[in-house]
N, C-alpha and C positions, 0 to 999 in steps of 0.2 A: 396493464391495461388487460388485455383478453387472457394471457396466461398466470397473469395473477389471481385474476377472479376465478378462471378454471382449477388452481391449484387449492384457492380456499375451498368451493364447491365439493371437489374430491375429497378433500380431508374432512368433510361433512357426509360423505357418501354419495354423493349425487354423480350420475352417470351419465358425463356428456361430453359433447366433442368442442375442443378449441374453436373452431370454423365456427358451431353454432353459439357458442359465447361471443366471439365478434360480432356476429350478425344482429343477436337479439343484444349486444351494447348499442350498435348501428341503429337501428328502430329503436331504443328507448332514448339515445341523444346522450350517451353516457360516453364519457373520456377519462382516460388515467390522469392522474396530477402527476406531475415527474417532480422531483426534488432539484430545489435551485440548487446553482452552484456554489462550490464550498469558496467562501474566500481564506486565501491566505494571509496569515500576518506578516508583514515586508519590516525589512530591518530598517531602522530609524538612524542609524549612524553608521558608517565604515569605520572597519577597523585596522587603521594604517598600521599597529602595533603588533598586529598578528602577519608575520611575512608569508609569502606565498611560496612555499620552496618548494611545489610542485611545478608550477609556471607551466600550464596544461603540456608537460611531456607525460604521456601515461604510459612509452613504452616502458616495460621493467623489465630485467636480464634473468630473474628468479623469482619464486612466489614468495609470497609472506614479505614484499618489499615495499609496496605500497596497496592501500587498504583505501576504497572510497564507500560510502554511503548514500543513503539518498530514504527517503520517507514520503509515502503516498497514502493516500487516503480511500477508504473502500467503503461503501454503502452496505450494512449488512444487519438484518434485524431491527430494521426502520430506523438505525442511526449512523454516523461514520464512526469510523474505527479507523485506525491508525497503522500501517506496516512498516516497520523499520526494516533497512535491509543493507548487509555490509559486503562488498565485492573485494575481490581480490585481482588486483587491473591485471597480473601475470597471466593467471587462467580464465579469467574473463567469468566467475562461477559467485555466485553468491555463498558466502563462509558460514554467515549467522543472521538471523533475523529475529524480530518479534512484534509481538501482534495486540494491541493495546485501545482501548475506548479512548485515552488522554495522549495527546503528541508531546509527552513531558520529556524530562531528561531519563525517567526512570526507562523508556522505551528503549531510548537510544543506548544506556548503559547495556539492558537484557542483551538488543542487538551485538553490542560489542564484547560482552562475558561470551557469548555462544560463541563467536567468532576466534576468540583467544583462545577457547578451549579446544576447540575442533581442530584447530591450526598448530594445536603443542605449546602453547605458549611461547609465542615467537617473541624475539628481542627486535628493538630498531625498527619497527614498522614505523612507517611515515604514512 
């Protein structure tokens, strides 16, 4: 919207306020085009061969016992980018992360590698 236009104008050396940009956009009938929602690929098959060892029991007795992870997408530089994060469920903090233009296995491996190195190469982590 007006903030994006304001940023572009200021990059070109134009001195103008955001509310003036907003008013001019309104007068000219200009509206911003918002990016569409992102569609995730859904799993097509359940995996009964992979046991649910955690079984929604998230309480742990010490750090490096259970880690979990997630991937989220971020709109940046005109396209979607992906952020993978690894959390230690005991301390409830991010212990590893990676950022990439593709949501692939390499993204997850980089986040896990960071967590593994940061936490002193622990063994027996679930």
